C-alpha positions as CSV (number, residue, x, y, z in Angstrom):
1,X,-0.1,0.2,0.2
2,X,1.1,3.5,-0.4
3,X,1.0,6.0,2.7
4,X,1.0,9.2,2.0
5,X,1.7,11.7,4.7
6,X,0.8,15.6,4.1
7,X,2.1,18.4,6.5
8,X,-0.3,20.9,7.6
9,X,-0.5,24.5,6.2
10,X,0.7,27.2,7.6
11,X,-1.0,28.2,10.4
12,X,-1.3,31.3,12.8
13,X,1.2,32.1,15.2
14,X,-0.5,31.6,19.0
15,X,0.7,32.7,22.4
16,X,-2.5,31.7,23.7
17,X,-3.0,27.7,22.2
18,X,-0.8,25.3,20.8
19,X,-3.9,24.1,18.5
20,X,-4.2,27.1,16.0
21,X,-6.2,27.2,13.2
22,X,-4.6,27.8,9.7
23,X,-3.9,31.4,8.4
24,X,-4.8,32.9,5.1
25,X,-1.8,31.4,3.6
26,X,-2.5,27.7,5.3
27,X,-6.0,28.0,3.9
28,X,-4.6,28.3,0.5
29,X,-1.9,25.8,0.8
30,X,-4.7,23.7,1.7
31,X,-6.2,24.1,-1.2
32,X,-3.4,23.6,-3.5
33,X,-2.1,20.4,-2.7
34,X,-6.0,19.1,-2.6
35,X,-5.9,20.6,-6.3
36,X,-2.7,18.8,-6.9
37,X,-3.5,15.5,-5.4
38,X,-7.1,15.1,-6.3
39,X,-6.5,13.0,-9.4
40,X,-4.9,10.5,-7.5
41,X,-7.0,7.7,-6.4
42,X,-7.2,7.7,-2.7
43,X,-9.0,5.6,-1.0
44,X,-9.2,6.8,2.3
45,X,-8.2,10.3,4.3
46,X,-6.8,10.3,8.1
47,X,-5.8,13.2,9.6
48,X,-4.0,14.1,13.2
49,X,-7.1,15.4,15.9
50,X,-4.9,19.0,15.9
51,X,-7.2,21.7,14.0
52,X,-4.3,22.9,11.4
53,X,-4.4,19.1,10.3
54,X,-8.0,18.7,9.9
55,X,-8.4,21.7,8.0
56,X,-5.8,21.3,5.5
57,X,-7.2,17.8,5.1
58,X,-11.1,19.5,4.2
59,X,-10.6,20.8,1.2
60,X,-8.8,17.1,-0.3
61,X,-11.6,14.8,1.2
62,X,-14.1,17.4,0.1
63,X,-12.7,16.7,-3.6
64,X,-13.8,13.3,-3.0
65,X,-16.3,12.9,-0.7
66,X,-14.3,11.3,2.0
67,X,-14.9,11.4,5.4
68,X,-11.5,12.1,7.3
69,X,-10.8,9.6,10.0
70,X,-8.8,11.3,12.8
71,X,-6.4,9.8,15.3
72,X,-4.1,11.0,18.8
73,X,-1.6,9.4,17.5
74,X,-0.5,11.4,14.7
75,X,-1.0,14.9,16.9
76,X,2.2,17.2,17.0
77,X,5.1,16.8,19.9
78,X,4.1,20.4,20.9
79,X,0.2,19.9,21.7
80,X,0.7,20.0,25.2
81,X,2.7,23.7,25.5
82,X,0.0,26.0,25.2
83,X,1.3,28.2,22.3
84,X,2.5,27.7,18.7
85,X,5.3,29.5,17.2
86,X,6.2,28.2,13.3
87,X,9.4,26.8,13.0
88,X,10.8,29.6,10.4
89,X,8.9,32.5,13.2
90,X,11.1,31.1,15.8
91,X,14.4,31.0,13.5
92,X,14.2,34.4,13.1
93,X,13.2,35.8,16.5
94,X,15.2,33.0,18.5
95,X,17.7,31.7,16.4
96,X,19.2,29.7,20.2
97,X,15.8,28.4,20.4
98,X,15.4,26.9,17.3
99,X,19.4,25.8,17.1
100,X,18.6,23.5,20.3
101,X,15.4,22.4,18.5
102,X,17.3,21.5,15.2
103,X,20.0,19.7,17.4
104,X,18.1,17.5,19.4
105,X,18.8,20.0,22.6
106,X,15.0,20.5,23.9
107,X,12.5,18.7,26.5
108,X,10.7,16.8,24.0
109,X,11.1,12.7,24.5
110,X,11.5,11.7,20.8
111,X,11.2,8.4,21.4
112,X,8.6,8.4,23.8
113,X,6.9,10.5,20.9
114,X,7.5,8.5,18.1
115,X,5.9,5.0,19.7
116,X,2.3,5.8,18.9
117,X,3.0,7.8,15.7
118,X,4.7,4.4,14.8
119,X,1.7,2.5,16.1
120,X,-1.1,5.1,14.9
121,X,0.3,5.0,11.0
122,X,1.0,0.5,11.2
123,X,-2.7,0.4,12.3
124,X,-3.7,2.5,9.6
125,X,-1.3,0.3,7.1
126,X,-2.9,-2.7,8.5
127,X,-6.2,-1.5,7.8
128,X,-5.6,-0.2,4.0
129,X,-3.8,-3.0,2.3
130,X,-3.7,-2.6,-1.3
131,X,-5.2,0.9,-1.0
132,X,-3.7,4.3,-1.0
133,X,-4.2,6.6,2.1
134,X,-3.4,10.0,2.2
135,X,-2.6,11.5,5.8
136,X,-2.6,15.0,7.7
137,X,-0.4,15.3,10.0
138,X,2.9,17.6,11.1
139,X,6.5,18.1,10.4
140,X,7.4,16.4,13.7
141,X,5.6,12.8,13.0
142,X,7.1,13.0,9.3
143,X,10.4,13.1,11.1
144,X,9.6,10.4,13.3
145,X,8.3,8.1,11.1
146,X,10.7,8.6,8.3
147,X,13.4,7.7,11.0
148,X,11.7,4.7,11.8
149,X,11.4,3.6,8.0
150,X,15.0,4.5,7.6
151,X,16.2,2.6,10.8
152,X,17.9,5.7,12.3
153,X,17.1,6.7,16.1
154,X,14.1,8.9,16.9
155,X,14.8,12.6,15.7
156,X,14.1,15.6,14.2
157,X,16.4,15.8,11.5
158,X,14.5,17.5,8.7
159,X,12.1,20.7,7.8
160,X,9.4,19.3,6.1
161,X,7.7,22.2,4.2
162,X,3.9,23.5,4.6
163,X,1.7,21.1,2.6
164,X,4.8,19.1,1.1
165,X,4.0,15.7,0.5
166,X,5.9,12.5,1.6
167,X,5.4,9.3,0.4
168,X,5.9,5.3,1.6
169,X,5.6,2.1,0.0
170,X,4.5,-0.7,3.0
171,X,4.9,-4.3,2.3
172,X,2.3,-6.5,4.3
173,X,5.7,-8.0,5.4
174,X,6.6,-5.2,7.3
175,X,8.7,-3.6,4.7
176,X,8.8,0.1,4.5
177,X,10.6,2.3,1.3
178,X,10.8,5.9,1.0
179,X,9.5,6.8,-2.6
180,X,10.0,10.8,-1.8
181,X,10.4,13.6,0.9
182,X,9.2,16.8,0.8
183,X,7.5,17.0,-2.3
184,X,6.1,20.5,-3.1
185,X,5.5,21.4,-6.8
186,X,1.9,22.3,-6.1
187,X,3.3,25.3,-4.1
188,X,5.6,26.5,-7.2
189,X,3.8,30.2,-8.3
190,X,3.3,29.7,-12.0
191,X,5.4,31.1,-14.6
C-alpha cells in the first residue's frame, strides 16, 4: 500500500494555544495540495485531531467525498505546550531556541513521541492493505516516521515544508520504503 503523509498548512502564530487554526496562507496551501492530489486514486483520508491538520485535510476530502478519520496518535509533539510558533518565525526571532530544537537539545522525549506515531501509522497501514491513503499530520510526525522507516534513531532531522507530500510504500511483510520526501511542486507559483 502507499502511505502519503501531508504536512499541515501554515497556521496562525498563537501565544494562547498550541492548536491554532490555519492562517490565510495556510488555507491557500491546503487548497493547492488538494487540487494537486485530487486526481490520484486515494481510498481513505486520515488526520491528526489538531485543528491545523484537519483544516488542511478538509479541501482534499471534500474533493473526493471522503470522511476524515482523525487520530490522536499522529498529533504533534508540541500539542500540550500552550503556544504555537512556526519554526521559521522561531528561527528568525529566537535562533538559539530554534538551534536547540534542530540539534535535539530540547525537552521533548522524541523516542516516547515516536511510539504512538509508529503504532498509529502501522494500524492505518494494516487497515488499508493494497490501497492508497492520505494522512494529514505534522512535521514532527513525518520526521519520526521517516527515521523509523530508515532505521535511524528517532529524531527531528529535516524540515518538511507546509503542505509538503511524503510517500512511502508499505508491504504486508513489514518492509517500508521511502518513495519521496518533501514534494512541493504544487506550491510553485505559475511562470
